[in-house]
C-alpha positions as CSV (number, residue, x, y, z in Angstrom):
1,M,16.3,-33.0,-27.1
2,K,12.6,-33.0,-28.0
3,K,11.9,-35.4,-25.1
4,S,13.7,-33.1,-22.6
5,L,11.9,-30.0,-23.8
6,G,8.5,-31.9,-23.7
7,L,9.3,-33.1,-20.1
8,L,10.2,-29.5,-19.0
9,C,6.9,-28.2,-20.5
10,L,5.0,-31.0,-18.8
11,M,6.6,-30.2,-15.5
12,F,5.9,-26.5,-15.9
13,L,2.2,-27.1,-16.8
14,S,1.7,-29.4,-13.9
15,S,3.2,-27.0,-11.4
16,T,1.0,-24.2,-12.7
17,A,-2.2,-26.2,-13.1
18,H,-3.7,-24.5,-10.1
19,A,-1.8,-21.3,-10.5
20,G,-2.8,-18.1,-12.1
21,Y,-2.6,-14.4,-11.9
22,S,-4.9,-11.7,-10.7
23,I,-5.0,-7.9,-11.2
24,S,-6.8,-5.7,-8.8
25,A,-7.8,-2.0,-8.9
26,G,-9.5,-0.1,-6.1
27,F,-9.9,3.1,-4.2
28,G,-10.5,4.1,-0.6
29,K,-9.9,6.4,2.3
30,N,-6.7,6.6,4.4
31,F,-6.2,7.8,8.0
32,T,-2.7,9.2,8.8
33,N,-1.1,10.3,12.0
34,S,0.4,13.8,12.3
35,V,3.7,15.4,11.2
36,Q,5.9,17.2,13.7
37,T,8.7,19.8,13.2
38,E,11.9,19.9,15.2
39,E,10.4,22.8,17.1
40,N,7.5,20.5,18.2
41,L,5.0,22.2,15.9
42,K,2.5,19.5,15.1
43,I,1.0,19.5,11.6
44,E,-2.2,17.6,11.1
45,L,-2.8,15.9,7.8
46,E,-6.3,15.6,6.3
47,D,-7.7,12.1,5.8
48,D,-8.1,11.7,2.1
49,S,-8.8,9.2,-0.7
50,H,-6.3,7.1,-2.6
51,F,-6.2,4.5,-5.4
52,T,-4.6,1.1,-5.4
53,V,-3.4,-1.4,-8.0
54,S,-2.0,-4.9,-7.4
55,L,-0.7,-7.8,-9.5
56,D,-0.6,-11.1,-7.7
57,R,0.3,-14.7,-8.5
58,T,-2.3,-17.1,-7.1
59,L,-1.6,-20.7,-6.2
60,N,-4.4,-22.7,-4.6
61,N,-5.3,-20.7,-1.4
62,T,-2.3,-18.4,-1.4
63,R,-1.3,-15.3,-3.3
64,Y,1.7,-13.1,-3.6
65,G,2.7,-10.1,-5.7
66,F,3.0,-6.4,-5.7
67,F,0.8,-3.6,-4.4
68,Y,0.9,0.1,-5.3
69,S,-1.0,2.9,-3.6
70,A,-0.8,6.7,-4.1
71,T,-2.4,9.6,-2.2
72,K,-2.0,13.4,-1.8
73,L,-2.8,14.7,1.7
74,D,-3.5,18.4,2.5
75,M,-2.4,19.9,5.8
76,K,-5.5,20.8,7.9
77,D,-4.4,24.4,8.6
78,Q,-2.8,25.0,5.2
79,T,-4.6,23.8,2.2
80,N,-1.8,25.1,-0.1
81,K,0.7,22.6,1.5
82,Q,0.5,18.9,0.4
83,V,2.3,15.6,1.3
84,E,2.3,12.9,-1.4
85,M,2.8,9.2,-0.4
86,Q,3.4,6.4,-2.9
87,Y,3.7,2.9,-1.6
88,L,5.3,0.0,-3.5
89,L,5.0,-3.2,-1.5
90,F,5.6,-6.9,-1.9
91,Q,2.6,-8.7,-0.4
92,S,1.5,-12.2,0.4
93,A,-1.8,-13.6,1.7
94,I,-3.7,-16.7,2.6
95,E,-7.3,-17.2,1.5
96,V,-10.0,-18.8,3.6
97,P,-13.5,-19.8,2.5
98,L,-16.1,-17.9,4.5
99,A,-19.4,-18.8,2.9
100,N,-20.9,-19.6,-0.5
101,R,-19.1,-17.3,-3.0
102,M,-17.3,-15.5,-0.2
103,V,-13.6,-15.7,0.5
104,G,-11.6,-14.0,3.3
105,F,-7.9,-13.2,3.1
106,V,-5.2,-12.1,5.6
107,G,-1.6,-11.2,4.7
108,A,1.5,-9.2,5.3
109,Q,3.4,-6.6,3.2
110,I,6.9,-5.1,3.0
111,G,8.4,-2.4,0.8
112,A,8.9,1.3,0.5
113,N,7.0,4.6,1.0
114,H,8.2,7.5,-1.2
115,V,7.2,10.7,0.6
116,S,7.3,14.0,-1.3
117,T,6.0,17.5,-0.5
118,D,5.6,20.7,-2.4
119,F,7.7,22.4,0.3
120,A,10.6,20.0,1.0
121,D,12.9,17.4,-0.6
122,S,11.4,13.9,-1.1
123,D,12.6,10.8,0.7
124,T,12.0,7.0,0.6
125,Y,11.3,5.0,3.8
126,F,11.0,1.3,4.7
127,T,7.4,0.2,5.2
128,S,5.7,-3.0,6.4
129,G,2.3,-3.9,7.5
130,L,-0.7,-6.2,7.6
131,Y,-3.9,-6.4,5.7
132,G,-7.1,-8.4,5.5
133,G,-10.5,-8.4,3.9
134,A,-13.1,-10.4,2.0
135,E,-14.0,-11.1,-1.7
136,Y,-17.3,-11.8,-3.3
137,L,-17.0,-14.1,-6.3
138,F,-19.3,-13.2,-9.2
139,T,-17.4,-15.9,-11.1
140,D,-14.1,-17.7,-10.4
141,Q,-12.4,-14.9,-12.3
142,A,-14.4,-11.7,-11.5
143,R,-14.4,-10.6,-7.8
144,V,-15.3,-7.6,-5.8
145,Y,-13.3,-7.0,-2.6
146,I,-13.2,-4.9,0.5
147,E,-10.0,-4.7,2.7
148,T,-8.3,-2.8,5.5
149,R,-4.5,-2.2,5.5
150,W,-2.2,-1.1,8.3
151,L,0.9,0.5,6.8
152,A,3.8,1.3,9.2
153,T,6.6,3.4,7.7
154,I,9.8,3.3,9.7
155,V,11.1,6.9,9.7
156,N,14.7,7.7,10.6
157,N,14.4,11.0,12.4
158,A,18.1,11.7,11.6
159,S,17.1,12.2,8.0
160,N,15.2,15.5,8.5
161,V,14.6,17.7,5.5
162,S,14.4,21.4,5.2
163,C,11.1,23.1,4.7
164,T,9.3,26.4,4.9
165,L,6.5,26.6,7.5
166,P,3.8,29.2,8.3
167,A,5.7,30.9,11.2
168,S,7.0,33.2,8.5
169,E,7.5,32.6,4.8
170,D,11.3,33.0,5.1
171,S,11.8,30.8,8.2
172,Q,13.4,27.4,7.7
173,C,12.6,24.3,9.8
174,L,13.4,20.7,10.1
175,W,10.3,18.4,10.0
176,H,9.9,14.7,10.6
177,F,7.0,12.4,11.3
178,D,5.8,12.2,14.9
179,G,7.8,9.3,16.5
180,D,9.8,6.7,14.7
181,V,6.8,5.1,12.9
182,L,4.3,6.8,10.7
183,N,1.1,4.7,10.9
184,Q,-1.5,4.9,8.2
185,F,-4.7,2.9,7.8
186,Q,-6.4,2.3,4.5
187,T,-9.9,1.0,3.8
188,N,-10.3,-0.1,0.2
189,I,-13.0,-1.4,-2.1
190,G,-12.2,-2.7,-5.6
191,F,-12.5,-5.2,-8.4
192,S,-10.2,-8.1,-9.0
193,Y,-9.9,-10.3,-12.1
194,R,-8.1,-13.7,-12.3
195,F,-6.6,-15.2,-15.4
């Protein structure tokens, strides 16, 4: 029994000899396309800041894990109306050495975008996208990174929600995102630590 347990421990240690974990936290700016009502009233969203957190498993020159991002966006014409987006995504990336103490990475992500407003019911949508960036290594563990992410939320226009819009405070409308895909771009800067 002890030999079997020792063999299992040895196999686990050898498979994780070059593996570890990393935790990252950052912030940045996002750029979002517009929201449109059933009556074709286009609502522009302000570009605003957000924060991000990710936890990844690292193995040689690959990483995979979970990414979370949250932001609140004001409407350009109505600062008292907000749309909140929370992304929870599974992500995977490949790392490529760029220069001394510089590493580039490119990857893909898939998950969900929970959209809620202060004027309508919330809903959750399927999201996927791509991302890439670069890290500067202060040490093998401590790193600073910059990245750009493209997030594409697949919106089912059949799942419209009721809302109150400025035409009159009592009028009801149905709103949905412009087109079948809500595109959002993020630029992030942050700190990553590997252990």
